[in-house]
C-alpha positions as CSV (number, residue, x, y, z in Angstrom):
1,M,103.4,-12.6,-67.7
2,D,106.6,-11.2,-67.4
3,T,106.2,-8.8,-70.4
4,L,103.4,-7.6,-69.0
5,T,105.0,-6.7,-65.4
6,A,107.7,-5.0,-67.5
7,F,105.4,-3.5,-69.1
8,F,103.1,-1.9,-66.3
9,T,106.8,-1.5,-64.4
10,E,108.1,1.1,-66.9
11,Y,104.9,3.4,-67.8
12,W,102.4,2.9,-64.9
13,P,103.1,6.9,-64.5
14,Y,101.1,7.1,-68.1
15,V,98.1,3.8,-67.6
16,T,97.5,6.1,-63.9
17,A,97.7,9.4,-66.2
18,L,95.4,8.0,-68.6
19,I,92.6,6.3,-65.8
20,S,92.7,9.1,-64.0
21,L,92.4,11.6,-67.4
22,G,89.4,9.6,-68.3
23,I,87.9,9.4,-65.0
24,S,87.9,13.0,-64.3
25,A,86.4,14.0,-68.3
26,T,84.2,11.8,-67.8
27,A,82.9,13.4,-64.3
28,A,83.0,16.8,-65.9
29,I,81.4,16.0,-68.5
30,H,78.3,15.0,-66.2
31,A,78.3,18.2,-64.4
32,A,78.7,20.1,-67.3
33,M,75.6,18.1,-68.6
34,N,73.5,17.4,-65.0
35,K,73.8,20.8,-63.5
36,S,71.2,23.5,-63.8
37,D,72.9,26.0,-62.1
38,V,75.4,28.1,-63.7
39,R,77.9,28.4,-61.1
40,A,77.7,24.8,-59.2
41,A,78.1,23.5,-62.8
42,I,81.6,26.0,-63.6
43,A,82.8,25.0,-59.8
44,W,82.3,21.3,-59.9
45,V,84.3,21.1,-63.1
46,G,86.8,23.3,-61.8
47,V,87.0,21.3,-58.6
48,I,87.3,18.3,-61.1
49,L,90.3,19.0,-63.5
50,M,92.0,20.6,-61.1
51,S,91.9,17.6,-58.5
52,P,92.2,14.7,-61.0
53,L,90.5,11.5,-59.2
54,V,90.2,13.4,-56.0
55,G,87.7,15.6,-58.0
56,A,86.2,13.1,-59.4
57,F,85.7,11.2,-56.2
58,L,83.9,14.2,-54.3
59,Y,81.4,15.0,-57.2
60,L,80.7,11.1,-57.1
61,V,80.3,11.7,-52.9
62,A,78.6,15.4,-53.1
63,G,77.9,15.9,-56.6
64,I,75.6,14.0,-58.0
65,N,71.9,14.2,-57.5
66,R,70.3,10.5,-57.2
67,I,67.0,11.4,-56.7
68,R,64.8,10.0,-59.6
69,H,61.3,10.5,-59.0
70,D,59.7,7.9,-62.1
71,Q,55.9,8.2,-63.2
72,R,54.8,5.8,-60.9
73,S,55.7,8.4,-58.1
74,I,54.0,11.4,-60.3
75,Q,50.7,9.5,-60.3
76,R,50.6,9.1,-57.1
77,S,51.1,12.5,-55.7
78,R,48.3,13.1,-58.1
79,S,46.3,10.4,-56.8
80,I,46.9,11.5,-52.8
81,K,46.0,15.2,-54.3
82,D,41.8,14.8,-54.4
83,Y,42.4,13.8,-50.7
84,V,44.3,16.7,-49.5
85,N,41.9,18.7,-51.3
86,H,38.9,17.6,-49.6
87,A,38.0,21.0,-47.6
88,K,37.6,24.1,-50.2
89,P,40.5,26.0,-50.7
90,F,41.0,28.9,-48.6
91,T,40.7,32.4,-51.3
92,G,40.2,35.2,-49.0
93,V,44.1,36.4,-48.2
94,A,43.1,39.9,-49.2
95,P,40.6,40.9,-46.0
96,L,42.9,39.0,-43.6
97,A,46.3,39.5,-44.4
98,G,46.3,42.6,-46.9
99,P,45.5,42.9,-50.5
100,Q,49.5,42.4,-51.4
101,F,48.7,38.7,-51.2
102,E,46.6,38.0,-53.4
103,S,49.2,37.3,-55.8
104,L,51.1,35.0,-53.5
105,L,48.8,33.1,-53.2
106,I,48.5,32.5,-56.9
107,L,52.3,32.1,-56.9
108,G,52.2,29.2,-53.7
109,D,48.7,27.6,-55.9
110,R,51.3,26.8,-58.6
111,V,54.4,26.0,-57.1
112,S,53.4,24.1,-53.7
113,H,50.7,21.8,-55.4
114,F,48.9,21.8,-51.9
115,P,45.8,24.0,-51.8
116,L,45.7,27.0,-48.9
117,H,43.0,25.6,-46.6
118,D,41.2,27.5,-43.6
119,G,40.5,25.0,-40.6
120,N,43.8,24.5,-39.2
121,H,44.8,25.4,-35.3
122,I,48.6,25.5,-35.2
123,T,50.6,27.0,-32.1
124,L,53.9,27.9,-31.5
125,L,56.0,25.9,-29.6
126,D,59.4,27.8,-27.8
127,G,62.1,25.6,-28.3
128,G,62.7,22.3,-26.7
129,D,61.2,22.5,-23.0
130,E,57.5,23.4,-24.5
131,A,58.0,21.5,-28.1
132,Y,59.2,17.9,-26.5
133,P,56.4,17.6,-23.8
134,A,54.1,18.0,-26.6
135,M,55.5,15.5,-28.8
136,I,55.6,12.9,-26.3
137,E,52.6,13.1,-25.3
138,A,50.6,13.2,-28.3
139,I,52.7,9.7,-29.2
140,E,51.7,8.6,-25.5
141,N,48.4,9.7,-25.9
142,A,48.4,7.7,-29.6
143,R,45.9,4.6,-30.7
144,H,46.0,4.2,-34.0
145,C,49.3,5.0,-36.3
146,I,52.6,7.2,-36.0
147,A,54.7,9.1,-38.6
148,L,57.9,10.5,-37.5
149,Q,60.3,12.0,-39.8
150,T,63.5,13.8,-38.4
151,Y,67.3,14.8,-39.5
152,I,69.2,13.8,-36.7
153,F,67.8,11.6,-33.9
154,D,70.0,11.5,-31.3
155,H,70.9,8.4,-28.7
156,D,70.7,11.1,-26.1
157,R,68.7,12.1,-22.9
158,I,65.6,13.0,-25.3
159,G,66.0,10.7,-27.6
160,L,65.8,7.7,-25.4
161,R,62.7,9.5,-24.2
162,F,61.2,9.3,-27.7
163,A,62.3,5.7,-28.0
164,Q,60.2,4.9,-25.4
165,A,57.0,6.5,-25.9
166,L,57.1,5.2,-29.3
167,Q,58.1,1.5,-27.4
168,A,55.2,2.2,-25.5
169,A,52.9,2.9,-28.5
170,S,54.1,-0.6,-30.4
171,Q,53.3,-2.5,-27.6
172,R,50.3,-1.1,-27.3
173,G,49.6,-1.9,-31.0
174,V,49.6,1.6,-32.8
175,R,51.5,1.2,-35.9
176,I,54.5,3.2,-36.2
177,R,56.8,4.4,-38.7
178,V,60.2,6.4,-38.3
179,L,62.3,7.7,-41.1
180,I,65.5,9.1,-40.0
181,D,68.5,10.9,-42.7
182,A,71.2,8.5,-43.4
183,V,73.6,11.3,-42.2
184,G,71.9,12.8,-39.4
185,S,71.4,9.1,-37.7
186,K,74.8,9.5,-36.8
187,Y,75.6,12.8,-35.1
188,S,75.1,9.9,-31.6
189,H,76.6,6.9,-31.7
190,P,75.5,4.5,-31.3
191,P,72.2,5.0,-33.5
192,I,69.2,4.9,-31.8
193,V,67.6,3.5,-34.8
194,R,69.0,0.1,-33.9
195,L,67.4,0.6,-31.0
196,L,64.0,1.3,-32.4
197,Q,64.5,-1.7,-34.6
198,R,65.3,-3.7,-31.9
199,S,62.2,-2.7,-30.2
200,G,60.2,-4.0,-33.0
201,I,59.5,-0.5,-34.4
202,R,59.5,-0.1,-38.4
203,A,62.7,2.5,-38.6
204,E,64.2,2.8,-41.8
205,L,67.6,5.6,-43.4
206,F,66.8,8.3,-45.9
207,M,69.6,7.7,-48.7
208,S,72.6,6.2,-47.3
209,N,75.8,7.8,-48.4
210,P,78.3,5.8,-49.8
211,L,80.4,6.1,-47.0
212,S,78.4,5.6,-44.4
213,L,79.9,8.7,-42.2
214,R,78.8,11.6,-40.7
215,M,78.8,14.2,-43.0
216,P,77.6,17.3,-42.1
217,Y,78.2,19.2,-45.2
218,A,76.7,16.2,-47.3
219,N,73.7,17.3,-49.7
220,L,70.8,15.3,-50.4
221,R,69.6,15.3,-47.4
222,S,66.0,14.9,-45.9
223,H,66.2,18.1,-44.1
224,R,62.5,17.6,-42.8
225,K,60.9,17.3,-39.7
226,I,57.8,15.7,-39.0
227,L,55.5,14.0,-36.3
228,F,51.9,12.5,-37.5
229,V,49.7,11.2,-34.5
230,D,46.3,9.4,-35.4
231,G,45.4,10.3,-37.9
232,H,44.9,14.5,-37.6
233,L,47.5,16.2,-35.2
234,G,50.7,17.2,-36.7
235,F,54.5,18.1,-35.8
236,T,56.5,20.7,-37.8
237,G,59.3,23.6,-37.8
238,G,62.8,23.4,-37.0
239,M,63.7,21.5,-34.2
240,N,65.3,18.2,-34.8
241,I,65.4,15.6,-31.6
242,R,68.8,16.7,-29.4
243,E,68.4,17.0,-25.8
244,G,71.4,20.9,-26.7
245,F,67.5,22.3,-27.0
246,M,65.9,21.5,-23.8
247,A,67.3,23.8,-21.2
248,S,66.1,22.1,-18.4
249,L,69.1,19.7,-19.6
250,A,71.2,21.5,-21.3
251,G,71.2,24.8,-18.8
252,N,72.7,27.5,-19.5
253,R,74.2,26.4,-22.9
254,V,71.1,25.2,-24.3
255,S,70.4,26.3,-28.3
256,H,67.0,27.5,-29.2
257,D,64.7,27.0,-32.3
258,T,60.6,27.4,-32.9
259,H,58.5,24.6,-33.7
260,F,54.3,24.1,-34.5
261,R,52.0,21.8,-33.7
262,I,49.0,22.0,-35.6
263,E,45.3,20.5,-36.2
264,G,43.3,20.8,-39.3
265,P,44.0,19.4,-42.9
266,L,47.5,20.9,-42.7
267,A,48.2,17.9,-40.5
268,T,47.2,15.6,-43.5
269,Q,49.0,17.8,-46.1
270,L,52.4,16.6,-43.1
271,F,51.3,13.3,-43.5
272,V,51.8,13.2,-48.0
273,V,55.1,14.5,-47.8
274,F,56.3,12.0,-45.2
275,A,54.3,9.2,-47.2
276,N,56.3,9.8,-50.3
277,D,59.7,9.7,-48.5
278,W,58.8,6.7,-47.0
279,E,57.7,5.0,-50.0
280,F,61.0,6.4,-51.7
281,T,63.0,5.3,-49.2
282,T,61.4,1.4,-48.4
283,T,58.4,1.0,-51.0
284,E,55.9,0.6,-48.7
285,R,53.3,2.5,-49.8
286,L,50.9,3.8,-46.6
287,P,47.6,4.1,-47.6
288,I,46.3,7.7,-46.7
289,D,42.9,6.7,-46.2
290,E,44.0,4.7,-43.5
291,W,46.4,7.0,-42.2
292,C,44.2,9.8,-42.5
293,V,41.4,11.5,-40.7
294,T,39.0,12.8,-43.3
295,N,37.7,16.6,-43.0
296,P,39.8,16.7,-39.5
297,E,38.8,19.2,-36.9
298,A,40.5,21.8,-35.6
299,P,39.7,23.9,-32.4
300,A,39.3,28.1,-33.4
301,P,40.9,30.3,-33.5
302,H,41.3,29.1,-37.3
303,T,44.4,29.6,-39.7
304,P,44.9,29.7,-43.7
305,A,48.1,27.4,-44.1
306,R,49.4,25.2,-46.9
307,C,53.0,23.0,-47.0
308,V,55.2,23.8,-49.2
309,R,57.9,20.9,-50.2
310,S,61.0,21.4,-52.1
311,G,64.2,19.0,-52.9
312,P,66.3,18.1,-55.7
313,D,63.4,16.4,-57.7
314,R,60.2,18.0,-59.3
315,F,59.9,20.3,-56.5
316,I,63.2,21.6,-56.7
317,A,63.2,26.2,-55.8
318,A,60.1,25.9,-54.6
319,T,61.0,27.5,-51.5
320,H,63.1,29.6,-53.9
321,N,60.5,31.0,-56.0
322,M,57.8,31.3,-52.9
323,L,61.1,33.6,-51.4
324,Q,61.4,35.9,-53.8
325,G,57.6,36.4,-54.7
326,A,57.1,37.0,-50.7
327,L,59.9,40.0,-51.3
328,A,58.2,41.3,-54.5
329,V,54.9,42.1,-53.1
330,A,56.3,43.3,-49.4
331,Q,55.1,46.8,-48.8
332,R,56.6,48.0,-44.8
333,H,58.4,45.3,-43.2
334,V,60.5,42.0,-44.0
335,R,61.8,40.0,-40.8
336,I,63.7,37.1,-41.7
337,Q,65.5,34.6,-38.3
338,S,68.4,31.9,-40.4
339,P,70.7,30.3,-38.4
340,Y,72.6,30.0,-42.4
341,F,72.2,33.2,-44.0
342,L,74.2,32.4,-47.6
343,P,71.2,33.3,-50.1
344,D,72.6,33.3,-54.0
345,Q,72.7,36.8,-56.1
346,V,69.8,36.2,-56.7
347,L,67.5,35.8,-53.3
348,L,70.2,38.7,-52.5
349,G,69.2,41.0,-55.4
350,A,65.6,40.3,-54.6
351,L,66.6,41.9,-50.6
352,N,68.4,44.7,-52.0
353,T,65.4,45.6,-54.2
354,A,62.8,45.7,-51.1
355,A,65.1,47.6,-49.1
356,R,65.9,50.5,-52.0
357,R,61.8,50.6,-52.5
358,G,61.9,51.7,-48.9
359,I,60.5,48.0,-47.0
360,Q,63.0,47.7,-43.7
361,V,64.4,44.4,-44.0
362,D,65.7,43.7,-40.4
363,I,67.8,40.0,-41.1
364,V,68.6,38.4,-37.5
365,I,71.7,35.4,-37.2
366,P,73.6,33.9,-34.6
367,G,76.2,35.7,-33.0
368,R,77.5,32.0,-31.9
369,N,77.3,29.3,-34.9
370,N,77.1,25.7,-34.6
371,L,78.4,25.4,-38.3
372,R,82.2,27.5,-38.2
373,L,82.9,26.9,-42.1
374,V,79.4,28.5,-42.5
375,N,80.0,31.3,-40.5
376,Y,82.9,32.6,-41.8
377,A,81.2,32.3,-45.5
378,M,78.2,35.0,-44.6
379,T,80.7,36.9,-42.9
380,A,82.1,37.5,-46.1
381,Q,78.9,38.1,-47.9
382,L,77.4,40.0,-45.2
383,D,78.6,43.0,-46.9
384,Q,76.3,42.8,-50.0
385,A,73.3,42.9,-48.3
386,L,74.3,46.1,-46.1
387,A,75.6,47.8,-49.5
388,G,71.6,47.4,-50.4
389,G,69.7,48.7,-47.1
390,C,68.7,45.8,-45.5
391,R,69.6,45.4,-41.7
392,I,71.8,43.0,-40.1
393,W,71.2,41.9,-36.4
394,R,74.1,39.3,-34.4
395,S,72.2,38.2,-32.0
396,R,74.1,37.8,-28.5
397,S,71.8,35.3,-27.6
398,N,72.4,31.6,-27.3
399,F,72.7,29.7,-30.9
400,N,69.3,30.2,-32.4
401,H,68.4,27.4,-35.3
402,S,65.2,29.0,-36.2
403,K,64.0,29.9,-39.5
404,L,61.4,32.4,-39.8
405,L,60.2,35.1,-42.2
406,T,57.2,37.4,-42.0
407,I,55.8,40.1,-44.4
408,D,53.8,43.3,-43.7
409,G,52.5,41.9,-40.2
410,G,50.1,39.3,-42.3
411,W,51.8,36.4,-44.0
412,S,54.5,34.0,-42.3
413,Y,56.9,31.2,-44.0
414,V,58.5,28.7,-41.2
415,G,59.9,25.5,-41.4
416,S,62.9,23.6,-42.1
417,S,64.8,25.4,-45.1
418,N,68.0,27.8,-44.1
419,L,68.9,30.5,-46.5
420,D,71.5,28.5,-47.8
421,P,72.2,26.3,-51.2
422,R,71.7,23.2,-49.8
423,S,68.4,24.6,-48.3
424,L,67.0,25.9,-52.0
425,R,68.5,23.3,-53.6
426,L,70.6,20.6,-52.3
427,N,68.3,19.0,-49.4
428,F,64.9,18.2,-48.9
429,E,63.2,20.4,-47.4
430,L,59.5,21.6,-45.4
431,D,57.8,24.6,-44.9
432,M,54.8,26.2,-43.9
433,E,53.2,29.4,-45.7
434,I,50.8,31.1,-43.2
435,Y,48.7,33.8,-43.9
436,D,47.5,34.9,-40.5
437,P,48.3,38.1,-38.7
438,R,47.8,36.5,-35.0
439,L,50.1,33.6,-35.4
440,T,52.6,35.9,-37.4
441,G,52.7,38.6,-35.1
442,Q,53.5,36.2,-32.5
443,I,56.8,35.6,-34.6
444,E,57.3,38.7,-35.5
445,A,57.9,39.3,-31.6
446,R,59.9,36.4,-31.3
447,I,61.9,38.2,-33.9
448,D,61.7,41.1,-32.9
449,R,62.8,40.3,-29.1
450,E,66.5,38.7,-31.0
451,I,66.9,42.5,-32.3
452,A,66.5,44.1,-29.1
453,D,69.2,41.7,-27.6
454,A,71.8,41.6,-30.7
455,D,74.1,43.9,-32.3
456,P,74.2,45.3,-35.3
457,V,75.9,44.5,-38.3
458,T,77.8,47.7,-40.0
459,R,79.8,48.4,-42.8
460,E,82.7,49.7,-40.0
461,S,82.8,46.4,-38.2
462,L,83.1,44.5,-40.5
463,A,85.7,46.8,-42.2
464,A,87.7,47.0,-38.4
465,I,87.8,42.3,-39.1
466,P,91.6,41.7,-39.4
467,F,92.7,41.3,-43.0
468,I,93.7,37.8,-42.5
469,K,90.5,36.8,-41.1
470,K,88.5,39.0,-44.0
471,L,90.9,36.2,-46.5
472,R,90.2,33.6,-44.8
473,N,86.0,34.4,-44.7
474,R,86.1,35.4,-48.5
475,I,88.0,31.9,-49.2
476,I,85.7,29.5,-47.4
477,W,82.9,31.5,-49.3
478,L,83.9,30.8,-52.6
479,A,82.8,27.4,-51.6
480,S,79.3,28.6,-50.6
481,P,77.5,25.9,-52.7
482,Y,78.7,23.0,-50.5
483,L,78.6,24.8,-47.2
């Protein structure tokens, strides 16, 4: 023992170096062999090799894709596909939205794996003051089942209203499942999941992170927002559950967002996404024939739409592909509103190509962002979009969390996805593809109102930024794959 102690006393630096080298080499090899994006692979290998042990630890926490969908999951998706196909898929997009969208319909069929269905009644909800009361009313009127999924569910005044409505529904005998992201659940203390569980509600956390900490830049998160009630009514969009989005509670500091109320076949697709995530998290299978109404009828007017799910599984790059296709078919005007605008070079090239074809491309971003590092990185990249002819606007209003895209007055893409690396490759997202001039016009009007109260970003305004801030922004931009 004395000899062994003496050995480690004398040679511990070399032993530590060998262990560090082995761990770093293993992590670097794993990153090189498993990352499909060359920039992400190079970045992670660099971090691992330049920061022994620390880099490997960061890769373990944030870099490894732990999502594995086995054959059982694939077979389950195939079996429920027949259920969501119960209505005849809608094919007449050319007379409704424009002939340029015929090829986009084909792309959506192949990317989404959900059919485009007519028969949906979709209502745009403006911020928390419209969305939250409508969602709570649906919960209060529930008689059969409730499925709720969200990224953030704060333990605040609006969160408690949701919790009380869920508790009352549970006492009425309504079947309830609540799925909250493990990171998003920690944005308030104590986490509201404990209150729900104490009330007898089946509430679970999606993908607990290794440190069990609030990590706002963590990846592999469920960023989806779903409320499904009584087999036929759904809500989705960009809104988490937190009082900062209600003017009646937050006052002049209110943040803005956009949500949607859905009746019709699209609501069934929302449940399919929830059911897959729930079974992945808990192994409990929710029989679709017990939770959903077959052929749900919705009031007019009807809107052709479908869900598009994306995430670091077999649906990776689904939204990325949809956006590329949409920009390729645009003929007149592209409008984008995004709180976090950090497109990769492929999407940036697609935006610039559209602008160079003579398409008017308007991009609205917040003047005040809730994520400072993302704002710095965004600012460092804006000149690349301006160089292609895109128009960029910084809103003067309060922070807007909406994720909206419209093309040529006939097609919309809305939901939870931001235009940044985390949404497009690393997190689980849920969006809707909508072919409807009426609803698209409403969304365009929202974006145009933001533009009317916004400052244009120009090369001159970017050049006027002090050098030290430009350097700061550029350095943080280098880390944009992690933001």
